[in-house]
C-alpha positions as a Markdown table, in Angstrom:
| # | Residue | x | y | z |
|---|---|---|---|---|
| 1 | Met | 7.8 | -4.9 | -15.4 |
| 2 | Ser | 6.5 | -2.4 | -12.8 |
| 3 | Leu | 8.2 | 0.1 | -10.5 |
| 4 | Asn | 6.5 | 0.9 | -7.2 |
| 5 | Leu | 7.4 | 3.6 | -4.7 |
| 6 | Leu | 5.7 | 3.5 | -1.3 |
| 7 | Ser | 6.3 | 6.1 | 1.4 |
| 8 | Gln | 4.3 | 8.6 | 3.4 |
| 9 | Phe | 4.1 | 12.4 | 3.6 |
| 10 | Ala | 3.7 | 13.1 | 7.3 |
| 11 | Thr | 5.4 | 12.1 | 10.5 |
| 12 | Gly | 4.0 | 9.0 | 12.3 |
| 13 | Tyr | 3.8 | 8.5 | 16.0 |
| 14 | Arg | 3.2 | 5.7 | 18.5 |
| 15 | Tyr | 1.1 | 6.6 | 21.5 |
| 16 | Asp | 1.3 | 4.4 | 24.5 |
| 17 | Asp | 1.7 | 4.6 | 28.3 |
| 18 | Gly | 5.4 | 5.6 | 28.0 |
| 19 | Gly | 4.4 | 8.7 | 26.0 |
| 20 | Val | 4.7 | 9.6 | 22.3 |
| 21 | Gln | 7.5 | 8.2 | 20.1 |
| 22 | Gln | 8.2 | 9.1 | 16.5 |
| 23 | Val | 8.1 | 5.9 | 14.3 |
| 24 | Ser | 8.2 | 7.3 | 10.8 |
| 25 | Asp | 8.7 | 10.3 | 8.6 |
| 26 | Leu | 8.9 | 11.3 | 4.9 |
| 27 | Phe | 11.1 | 8.6 | 3.2 |
| 28 | Ala | 11.5 | 6.9 | 6.6 |
| 29 | Pro | 10.7 | 4.3 | 5.5 |
| 30 | Ala | 10.4 | 4.4 | 1.7 |
| 31 | Phe | 10.1 | 1.2 | -0.3 |
| 32 | Phe | 11.2 | 0.9 | -4.0 |
| 33 | Thr | 10.1 | -2.3 | -5.7 |
| 34 | Val | 10.9 | -3.4 | -9.2 |
| 35 | Ala | 8.7 | -6.4 | -10.2 |
| 36 | Tyr | 9.3 | -8.5 | -13.2 |
| 37 | Gly | 6.6 | -11.0 | -14.1 |
| 38 | Phe | 3.3 | -11.7 | -15.8 |
| 39 | Glu | -0.2 | -10.1 | -15.6 |
| 40 | Tyr | -3.5 | -11.9 | -16.1 |
| 41 | His | -6.7 | -10.0 | -17.0 |
| 42 | Pro | -9.6 | -12.5 | -17.0 |
| 43 | Asn | -12.1 | -9.6 | -17.3 |
| 44 | Pro | -12.1 | -5.8 | -17.2 |
| 45 | Thr | -12.8 | -5.6 | -13.4 |
| 46 | Phe | -10.1 | -8.0 | -12.1 |
| 47 | His | -6.4 | -8.6 | -12.7 |
| 48 | Val | -3.5 | -10.4 | -11.0 |
| 49 | Arg | 0.2 | -9.7 | -11.4 |
| 50 | Leu | 2.7 | -12.4 | -10.5 |
| 51 | Ser | 6.3 | -11.4 | -10.2 |
| 52 | Pro | 8.8 | -14.2 | -9.2 |
| 53 | Phe | 11.7 | -11.7 | -9.2 |
| 54 | Ala | 11.0 | -8.4 | -7.4 |
| 55 | Pro | 14.0 | -6.7 | -5.8 |
| 56 | Arg | 13.1 | -4.2 | -3.1 |
| 57 | Leu | 15.1 | -1.3 | -1.6 |
| 58 | Thr | 14.1 | -0.1 | 1.8 |
| 59 | Val | 15.3 | 3.4 | 2.7 |
| 60 | Val | 15.2 | 4.9 | 6.2 |
| 61 | Gly | 16.6 | 8.4 | 6.5 |
| 62 | Arg | 18.2 | 9.1 | 10.0 |
| 63 | Val | 17.9 | 5.5 | 11.3 |
| 64 | Glu | 19.0 | 6.7 | 14.8 |
| 65 | Trp | 15.8 | 8.7 | 15.2 |
| 66 | Phe | 13.7 | 5.5 | 15.1 |
| 67 | Val | 15.8 | 3.1 | 17.2 |
| 68 | Pro | 14.1 | 4.0 | 20.6 |
| 69 | Ala | 10.6 | 3.3 | 19.2 |
| 70 | Leu | 11.3 | 0.5 | 16.7 |
| 71 | Gly | 14.4 | -1.3 | 18.1 |
| 72 | Ala | 17.9 | -1.8 | 16.8 |
| 73 | Thr | 16.8 | -2.4 | 13.1 |
| 74 | Pro | 14.0 | 0.0 | 12.1 |
| 75 | Cys | 12.2 | -1.5 | 9.1 |
| 76 | Gly | 14.9 | -4.1 | 8.8 |
| 77 | Val | 17.7 | -1.5 | 8.2 |
| 78 | Asn | 20.8 | -2.2 | 10.2 |
| 79 | Pro | 22.5 | 0.4 | 12.4 |
| 80 | Gly | 25.0 | 2.6 | 10.5 |
| 81 | His | 23.1 | 2.1 | 7.2 |
| 82 | Ser | 20.2 | 3.9 | 5.7 |
| 83 | Thr | 19.2 | 1.2 | 3.1 |
| 84 | Arg | 18.3 | -2.4 | 3.0 |
| 85 | Trp | 18.2 | -4.6 | -0.2 |
| 86 | Glu | 16.0 | -7.6 | -0.6 |
| 87 | Ile | 17.2 | -8.8 | -4.0 |
| 88 | Leu | 15.5 | -12.2 | -4.1 |
| 89 | Ala | 11.8 | -11.6 | -3.5 |
| 90 | Ala | 8.4 | -12.4 | -5.0 |
| 91 | Tyr | 5.6 | -9.9 | -5.5 |
| 92 | Val | 1.9 | -10.6 | -6.1 |
| 93 | Leu | -0.6 | -7.8 | -6.8 |
| 94 | Thr | -4.4 | -8.4 | -7.3 |
| 95 | Glu | -6.9 | -5.6 | -8.0 |
| 96 | Leu | -10.7 | -5.6 | -8.2 |
| 97 | Asp | -12.8 | -2.7 | -9.4 |
| 98 | Arg | -16.4 | -3.7 | -9.6 |
| 99 | Asn | -19.7 | -1.9 | -9.6 |
| 100 | Leu | -22.0 | -3.7 | -7.1 |
| 101 | Ser | -25.0 | -1.7 | -8.3 |
| 102 | Ala | -25.6 | 1.4 | -10.3 |
| 103 | Asn | -24.6 | 3.7 | -7.4 |
| 104 | Leu | -22.2 | 1.4 | -5.5 |
| 105 | Asn | -18.6 | 0.6 | -6.3 |
| 106 | Leu | -16.0 | -1.7 | -4.6 |
| 107 | Lys | -12.3 | -1.3 | -5.1 |
| 108 | Ala | -9.9 | -3.8 | -3.5 |
| 109 | Arg | -6.1 | -4.1 | -3.8 |
| 110 | Tyr | -4.0 | -6.8 | -2.2 |
| 111 | Val | -0.1 | -6.8 | -2.3 |
| 112 | Leu | 2.2 | -9.6 | -1.1 |
| 113 | Leu | 6.0 | -9.4 | -0.9 |
| 114 | Ala | 7.9 | -12.6 | 0.1 |
| 115 | Asn | 11.6 | -12.5 | 0.6 |
| 116 | Tyr | 13.1 | -15.8 | -0.5 |
| 117 | Asp | 15.9 | -15.5 | 2.2 |
| 118 | Thr | 13.3 | -15.5 | 5.0 |
| 119 | Leu | 10.5 | -17.5 | 3.5 |
| 120 | Asp | 8.6 | -17.9 | 6.7 |
| 121 | Pro | 4.8 | -17.2 | 6.7 |
| 122 | Lys | 5.2 | -14.8 | 9.6 |
| 123 | Arg | 7.7 | -12.7 | 7.6 |
| 124 | Ile | 5.7 | -12.3 | 4.4 |
| 125 | Asp | 4.5 | -8.7 | 3.9 |
| 126 | His | 0.8 | -8.1 | 3.2 |
| 127 | Arg | -1.2 | -5.0 | 2.3 |
| 128 | Leu | -4.9 | -4.8 | 1.7 |
| 129 | Tyr | -6.8 | -1.8 | 0.6 |
| 130 | Leu | -10.6 | -1.6 | 0.4 |
| 131 | Thr | -12.8 | 1.3 | -0.8 |
| 132 | Leu | -16.5 | 1.3 | -1.0 |
| 133 | Thr | -18.0 | 4.3 | -2.8 |
| 134 | Ala | -21.7 | 5.2 | -3.0 |
| 135 | Lys | -23.2 | 7.9 | -5.1 |
| 136 | Val | -25.9 | 9.3 | -2.9 |
| 137 | Ala | -27.0 | 12.3 | -5.0 |
| 138 | Arg | -26.2 | 13.7 | -8.4 |
| 139 | Phe | -23.0 | 15.5 | -7.2 |
| 140 | Val | -22.4 | 13.8 | -3.8 |
| 141 | Asn | -20.3 | 10.7 | -3.1 |
| 142 | Val | -19.6 | 8.9 | 0.2 |
| 143 | Ser | -16.6 | 6.6 | 0.5 |
| 144 | Leu | -15.6 | 4.2 | 3.3 |
| 145 | Asn | -12.0 | 2.9 | 3.1 |
| 146 | Gly | -9.8 | 0.7 | 5.1 |
| 147 | Thr | -6.2 | -0.4 | 5.0 |
| 148 | Ala | -4.6 | -3.4 | 6.7 |
| 149 | Leu | -0.8 | -3.8 | 6.8 |
| 150 | Tyr | 1.4 | -6.6 | 8.1 |
| 151 | Asp | 5.1 | -6.1 | 7.7 |
| 152 | Tyr | 7.1 | -7.9 | 10.3 |
| 153 | Asp | 10.1 | -5.6 | 9.8 |
| 154 | Gln | 7.9 | -2.6 | 10.9 |
| 155 | Asp | 5.7 | -4.1 | 13.6 |
| 156 | Ser | 5.0 | -7.7 | 14.7 |
| 157 | Gly | 1.3 | -6.9 | 14.7 |
| 158 | Thr | -1.2 | -5.9 | 12.0 |
| 159 | Gln | -1.6 | -2.2 | 11.5 |
| 160 | His | -4.9 | -0.8 | 10.2 |
| 161 | Ser | -6.6 | 2.5 | 9.3 |
| 162 | Gln | -10.0 | 3.5 | 8.1 |
| 163 | Gly | -11.6 | 6.6 | 6.7 |
| 164 | Leu | -14.9 | 8.1 | 5.8 |
| 165 | Thr | -15.1 | 10.6 | 2.9 |
| 166 | Leu | -17.9 | 12.9 | 1.9 |
| 167 | Gly | -17.2 | 14.6 | -1.4 |
| 168 | Val | -18.6 | 16.6 | -4.3 |
| 169 | Ala | -18.0 | 15.0 | -7.7 |
| 170 | Tyr | -18.6 | 16.7 | -11.1 |
| 171 | Asn | -17.4 | 15.4 | -14.5 |
| 172 | Phe | -16.2 | 18.0 | -17.0 |
| 173 | Gln | -16.4 | 17.0 | -20.6 |
| 174 | Asn | -14.3 | 18.8 | -23.2 |
| 175 | Phe | -15.6 | 17.1 | -26.3 |
| 176 | Ile | -18.9 | 16.6 | -28.0 |
| 177 | Asp | -20.3 | 13.1 | -28.3 |
| 178 | Pro | -20.6 | 12.1 | -32.0 |
| 179 | Pro | -24.2 | 11.6 | -33.1 |
| 180 | Arg | -25.5 | 8.0 | -32.7 |
| 181 | Lys | -26.6 | 6.2 | -35.9 |
């Protein structure tokens, strides 16, 4: 069993020829998913979680704020309500965390949610996260990351984002390694 909360911390906007429209905010939307199922670990770098029963609650605070930008049912929530239940749904999660070389790591995560009521390929939710991290010096790491999202209730197209991170990494060790024999 797993419990997943997915939301955002900042306000989101849509920019187009008609101006700027608010399309999201903190807990607008928020997704709570409880997934019951099985997990398969063929090796330490890869695993798959299959959950044939995964109820999901979608919360949109102040639905009326998002109707002009997202239509009559923002994120699938009907007017006059702030929540939407998808009781009968399936959830699939796959994760990969693999070192491609001594200084290069790839992390990938794919999430699928399929509502049994609307089991149409165009209405299945997909999320893909990719992160490639390279250690370029003893204390310096560089990461490239990307996210692709397809959720028909939010947008009929695929949403994506990407980022580049340059960071300083230092490991603190608060214990002494035992002597090797």
